N, C-alpha and C positions, 0 to 999 in steps of 0.2 A: 520426541516433539518436532523436533523435521520430514519428519519418514508419519507422520501419524497427521502432523497439515496438506501432506506429500496427499496422501490417501485421499484427503478431503475433496482436495485439489480434482485431483483425478476422476472421483466420482460424482463434482458439478459437473464433469468439460463433460464430462462422461452425457447426465443427466441432462443438457443440455443441448445438448451434438441430439439426443431425442425426439426432444420441445424440435429444432431448427428443422428436423425433415421429418417430421412432424407433418410443423407451418410450415412447412416449404412442398408435400403430399396436395396438404390441404387448400391452399392458396393459390396454386399451379394447376391443381386438377383441371382435364384439357391439358397440359400441355406437350406433349410430340416428345414421348420415351422409346421407340423405333428406331433401329439403326435407317442405315441409311437398304441395304441390305433384305432386313425384312420387309421393311415400307415398300419396294418393290415385288417385293413377294406377295402384299396383301390385294395390292393394286395387279401384278396380274391375276392375279383370285376370283378379284371381285371382275375383272371386264372377261376375264374368261367366259362369265356366266349370264351373258348380254344376249338379247336372241330379241331381237323384231321381231311387234304385236304384231297384230292382222289386224287392222285396215289404215289405211292411207288414206290422209285428208291433204282433200287444193278447197285452194279460195283464189277468190273473182276478186280482191274487193273493190279494181274502178267500174268493175260488171261491162269486161270488151269484148268477152269470152273465149279468154288466154287466163292460164292460170297463172298466179303471182309470187303463191306462196303452195309448194307442201310436206310437209307434216306424216313419218315416220316415227312409225309409234317403237319405244326399245322395252322391253321387260330387264328380268332379275332368275334368275334364279336359285341366288341367294340372295333373297332380302333386307333386310331391318327395320324386322319389326316392334322392336322395342322400347328404342331410341325414340322421343317425341320432342323432335327437336319448332324452337319455336323461327320465323325470318326477322330480321331485321326490319322489315317495315313493315308487322304486323305490331311489333315489339316497337315501333316508337313510336306507331298510334294509339297505341294501347295504354302509354305513360308506364310498358313495360326496360325498355331505357332509356337514358338518357345522355342525350350527348351534345355538347354543349366546350364550347372555346373555349381553350386550355391562355388561365391570364397573365401566362409566361410570352404568352405571341402576340402583344401587346401592351405590357405598363413596364416600367422605370427599365427594370431588369433584361428587360425582353431576353430569348435568347434565340440566335440567328435560326435564321429561313424557318419560325412557328409553322410551320405543317402539322404542328401532332395536333389530339383533341383532346378532354379528355372522357372519360364513358363511367357512366356507375347503368348495374345490373338487375333490375328489381325484381328478374323473372326466379324460380325455382329451377324456371332450363333449360339447356347450351338453347343459343341465340343464333344461326348460322346468317355471315352476309356471301359475300358472292362477288369473284371480280369487278368491276368498270358501276361499281354502285354508288351515284352519287349524289348527294344535299346540299341543299339550298340554307342560307341562313347563317346568322353565325360575322366573321367578321369580310368570310371570302367562301367559296365554294369548293370543299371539301369530293373527295372518293377515294373510295378502294382500288391498290394498285395490284391485290388480291382477295383467295379466301380465304373466311378459315369462318369454328365455331367460341367463341366466348358462353366460358362455364357457367350457368347458375346460380344462384347466390341461394344454400342450401342443397342439401344436399349433398351434393360433393361443395358445395365450396367454391366460391375464390372467382378468379377470371385467370383463363389461359394467356400469358403473354402473344399477343397477337401481332405479326408482323404484315400492318395491314396494307402497306404501300407495297409490302416485298421484296424492298430493301435491308428493310432493318427488324428489329423487334421491338413491341410493346414494352414500355419499359412500369414494370410493379411501385406504383407512388400511391401512396394517399394523403390529399392533394388536405392544405392547411387550409386553400379554403371550399373543402365541401359542407357543402347543409348538410348533402345525404349521412348519416353521424356514423349507424349501420352498416354502411353498404359502399366499400370505399370507394377511393374514385381511381379509376387509370388510364396511362397514358398512352395512347393511342396513334401512328403514328398513320400519317393517310397521307394523299394526294395534292396537290393545287391544283379545280377546276373551270377557276375560274383565277384570269393572273391579275388581266385588268382593275381588283378590285387588291386592296394590301388594304392588310388584316390593323393597321392602328388607327387610319385613318376613315373606317370605319363603327369601330368600337368606339372611340370620341363623338361622332357624330348621331350614336340612338340606334346602332345598330341591334338586334336581339341576338344575343353572347348564346341563346343556344344551336341545331344545325334538325332538320327535318330531312327525310326520305323526297331525293326527288324524281327516283327514277335508276332505269340499268339504263347504262349505256348499247348503243352496234353495237352484235357481233365482230366487224371489224376491228369496233375498240377494242375494246376486250379478245381478241385474241395479238391484237396490240400492245396493252397491259401485260401481255405475259411474256412478246417476243422484250419488253423491253419498259420502267419502271422509272425512268431518267425519268427527273420532271419536266427539263424542257422538251423536249424529246413530247411530251407528256404536251404542252403545250399546243405545238406544231400537231401536234394528233388535235386535241379540238380547233383550233384554229379553225386545219383541214378540213372535221366536220360538222362546221356551221357553214361554213359555204356552198358547203353537196347536199344542204337544208337551202341557200339564197339562202343567210335567213344573216343578215347584219351585229351583232351584239357589241359596245360598247366597251365588257368589258371582258371577251371573249368568254364567255360563261356557256359554260355545258347544259345548265338549267334554263337556255333562253328557249333551247329545242321543244321544247313543252310546254315552251307558251304559244310559241307556232300556230295560227289551227289547221294550215292543213296537216300538219304530224299527227296534229294531234285529233286529228280525222279519222286519219289514216288507225293508227295504234286506234283507235277506239270500239273502230271494224271487228279488226280480230279478237281486244279482248271478249268482244258482245259473243263474234260469230264463234268464236275455237272452247267451246267448253262438250259437244262434243266428242270432244276426240278424245277428255277422259270418261266420258258416258260409253263412248263405248269400246273401246281398251280396258279390260279389266286385270286390275296389280301391275298398270301402268306403273315406270319408273324410272324413265327419260323418250329425249324422243331426236330421230338426225331433221334441222329442215333446210329446206333446200328453197333457191328463191327462181322465177322464172325465165330467170336465162339460164340459166344452168348449170346456174354455182351452187358448189353447200354449203348455205352459213355458219351453221356452227352444230356441233354436239350436245348433251347436257344428259345428265342418267345419274345418279341419286343409287342410294345405298337401301333408304326407307321411302316403299314409294306414296310416305304421306309425309315428306317432305318435298313429292315431287307435286302434289297438287297442289302448295302449298305456294311452290314457285312458281309454276306454269304460268300465272299471268303477267308477274314480270318477264315471264322470256318469253314469251307471242309477244309481250310489248320493243324488246327488243327489236329481234329480229324485224317486226311491225317497222320501227326503224333504221333500215336496211332500207323496205325491199319501198321505201316510201320519196326516195334520192333520186336526186336528180340524172335519169337517164338506166335506172335501175330497170333491168325486167327487157332488157337490149334485145335478149335473144342469142350472147356472145356461141352457147353453145345448144343450138337450137336441141340435140337431143335429148339430153339432160342431162343430169348428174348419179356414180353409181355408186347408190349406197353403196350397196352390196362390200365392194370394194375396201370404203371408208371406212364402216366399220370392220370389217377383216382385220388393217393398220393396223386398227388404234388397236384390238384385239391379243394381237400377233410384237407390242409398240414394246419396250426397253430396257430401260437406258433411270428410269427418275434420276432426278437429280432435286435437294431439297431447296427451293428454294425462302421458306419463311418456316419460321416452328407446325404451321399443319400443314403446308403445300409441300406440289413438289411439281418440278415443268421437266416439257422432253420442250426438243427441239431439234426434228429429224428432219432431213429430205427433203417429206410428206408434210407428215401432222403438226403443229406447234398446239403443245395442251400441258393442262393445269389439270393435276388431283391435292384433294385435300381426299384429308384422316385424320381425327378426332380419338384420343385417348382420354379415357373414366379410367374409371376404377373399376372398369369388367373388363380392359384391355383397348387398344385400342382398334380401330373401325375405320371399313368407307365411309368418302361423306356423300365424295361427291366428284363426278369429269366432269370436264369438256374441253372441245377437240375445231378444232381447226384443220382447214385443206388449207397445208403450208403455199399449197400452189394452185388453183384449179385448171391447167389441163391435166391435172394425174388423178380424177377424174370423172370425167370423159368418158358416158358410154359413144363404142362407137357404132 
C-alpha cells in the first residue's frame, strides 16, 4: 500500500513538474535563456556585419548655412527579416498595449518606492521598447531605464519578465484588479521622470490611471541612463536637462520638454525633413548621428530593417532634442567626428555585462553602450544596439 502511494506521488509530482516547466516556458517566452558568453558571441557576430550605407545626409534646421546635424546610414549583412515587431509607441496609440498605475502605489497598503506600473499586451506580436522612453499620465511621469521586448500574447503566449529600469526585473503577477481577464497584467519596473508630483496625491485629485507615450529622451540622457539608473541621479539628470532648454517645470517633469514651442519647432523640422534618409538608403538598419559642433551624438542599429524604420522618427526626434539645447553647435570640434573609428570601436567591443533580463551593457574607456537580445521559440536573436562616445575627444578628425 505504501509503495503504491509512493509511486502515485512520484508520478503526480513528475506530471506537475512537466506542466510547470511548460507553463513557465509559455508565460516567459521571450526571457533571456543564454549565458553571458553566448550573449557576447551573438552581439559580436551581429556588429561584425554592420557597414556604412551609401548616402550621408546633413541638416540645417536654423537655415544659417551651417550643418546642425549629419546622419550616416548603417546596414547589416545579417538582417532579421522574420521577426515582426511592434514599437511601444504604435502599440500604445493603437491600444495594443495598456499601461496603468499600479494600485499598490497609492492604495492603503501601498508598497515602498511606487515606481512600477501595470502593463497588458493585447497584441500577438512582440512589442519593442527603448531606453529613455517617457510617459505622461498616471500618478507621476515615468520612463524606461533600459530596453527590451514584451512578448506578444498569442503564438508564443505570455510576457517576458522585463527589466524596465535596468536594476531589477518585472515580476509576473496576474493583478486581482485586472479588467483584462484573458490577458494577464504584469508589473513593470520603471523610473520616476517627474520628481515633484507624488502618486497618492495625484490619484486622489483625480488623475487618470493610464499612461500614454510622451517621447524619447535626448541621446545624452539615454547615455547617462545606461551608465546609471539610480533614481536620485535620474532626478538630477532631468533637472539638468530642463535647464539646458531654459524650461521651468513645477514638478521637474521630463514631459514638459515636449510642451516647449521652440523645442517642438526643431523636433518637427527633423521629423518632416528626414524621411529621405530612408528613401535614399536601401535596407538601412541604423545610423550614426553627429551634431554641428563635431560631436558624435549616438549610434543606433537594429537587426530588423523594419523595426529600424518604425523607430526612425523617434530616433530623429531624440537627436533633435540634443541640437536645440542652449549652446549646442558651438563648433567645439570644427574638424568633425571620426565616425569610421567610432564604428570600428563598436565592432571590436567585447566584455558585455548583463544589465537586465534582455539587456547587456558595455562601459569601456571609449564607449558606453547597451544591446538588447530577444529569446523566442526560434532561439535568441539580436535586436538593437545603441552606442555613445564616452568622450568626444576620442573621435575628433585631425
